[in-house]
N, C-alpha and C positions, 0 to 999 in steps of 0.2 A: 243403289245397289253397289256400284262401283267406288263411290266415297266411303261407303261403311267399310268396303273391304280393306282401304287404307288409312281410316281414320278411326280413332275411339268414338264410338256412338255418342257419347256425352258431349265430345268436342262439336260433332255434327249438330247435334241438339242446341247447344249455346250458339254457334253459328247461324243456324236457321231463327233462334228467336232473336238474335242481334238484328239480323236483317229486317226480320218482322218489325223491330222497334222503331230502327230507321225509317222504313217506309210510314209506319204509322206515324211518328214524329212530323215527317215531311207532310204527310197529307193533313194532319190536325192543324199544324202551323200555317203551312202556305197554302194547301190545297182549299182547306175550308176556311182560310182567311180569317183567323179568329185569333184571340189572346189565348195564352195558356190556362187552362181550366183552374177555376178557384174552388178547390174541395174543401169541406169541413175534416176536422181531424177524423171523425167517426167514418166518413166516406173513405178517406185515405187509409184507415185501419181496414176496412172492409175490402177495399180493392188490394191491398196489400196481402191480406189473407187469401184472397181469390189468387193472387200471383203465385204465392207459395203452393198451394194446392194445385191449380190449373195449369201452370207451367213447370214450377221446379219438381215437385214430387210426382207429378204426371210424368214427366220425360224421363226421370230417372227409372219409374217403373216401367215405363215403356221399352227404354233403350236396354236395361237388363233382362226384360220380360221376352222381348222377340229375340234376342242372342240365345235363349235357354229354351224354346218351343220352335215349332214348323209354322211355316207360313199361313198353312191352313188353320191350325188351331188359333193363332193370333187374328186372323181376319173373322173367324166366327165370333171370338170373344169380343171384338170391336164392334161387330155386328149388334152385339147385346145392347149398346148404348141407348137406342130409343126404349128398350123395356125397363132397363135401370131409371131412366129419366122419368117415365111414366110411374114407376112404382114411387120413386121418391118424392114426384108431385102429387101423389096420392095420400101419402104418408105425411109429409112436411107441410106441404101446402094445401092439402084437403082438396085436391082435384078429383074428379070423379074418373075411374077406370071405366069408360064407357065401350061397350062392344065395337064401335067403328074404330076407336083408338086402338083397342087390342088387335083389332084384325089387321090394322095398318102395321103394327109392330110384328105380328106374325107373317103377313105377306112381305114385309122388308127383309126380315131375317131369313126368309124362305127363298126370297131372291139372291141373297148373298151366298147362302149355302148351296143354291143349285150352280152360281157361277163358280165359288170357290173349289167346290168338290167335283166339277166336271172339266177342271184344267188337267191337262196331261201331267201325270207325274203326282198331281196332288195326294196327300196322304194325311191323314189325321195322326198324330202323334200322342204318346202316351201322356195324360194330363201331369202336371209336375209343377215345380217352382216358376217356371216360365209363363205357364198358364196363369197362375195366380198373379205374376206381377203384372201381366197385362190385364187382367181382370181389375186389378187395383188402380192401373191407369185410366180406365175407363170409369170406375168409381170416383177418383178425385176429380175428372172433369165433369161429371155428372153433379157431384157435391159443390165443386166451384160453380156450376150453372145455376143451381139453387140459390147460391149466395147472391150471384150476379143478380137475379130477379128482384131479391130484395133490395136492392139499390137502382135498379134499372129506371124506374120511374122519376128517379130525382137526378141521376146522371145520364148523359147521353152515352150512346153505344160507342162512339168514337173514342171519347175520354175512357171509357171502360176497357177498350181493346188496347189504348195506348198505355195505360198505366200497368195492365196486367202483363202485357208483353215486354215493356221495359224492365219492370221489376223482376220479373221472372227471368229475363236475359241476365240482368245483374246477377242474381243468385246463380245462375247456371256457370257464368264466367267465373265467380268465386268458388265454385264447386271444382272447378278443374284445377 
């Protein structure tokens, strides 16, 4: 809250990602006590594409979106993440949309809506550009997550997180 009142949102996003990259680098190198990962060109390409989508584009859409919508609208749109993930998994990965999965999505969204809308002063705003940008940020995260699943079996999660956050942090710094 206070930081965003005094600093540009993109600068805050860049600092957050740099901190994440530093900690992931330390964990990967010293915490897990292993050599830097050896990735193929194809794996690097996939991970860099994920970085662009899941960090760079995601943070641009999110920062500009929340600045143009209400907190209630943003929270409810972000709560659509499991629904979009399930729909993308069904379309792209041919996973079934089972009743238990959809019930879980509905319960999760309902819970978020109950909490968000029962806060004093909570008000839904008129849908607009901010809402579209927040939805785009959710979509970029979901799309990147589907891309990660394609390489997840061949590259460990610590390496995936390290590359995505490090490259994404570098892109955000260049954006400033």
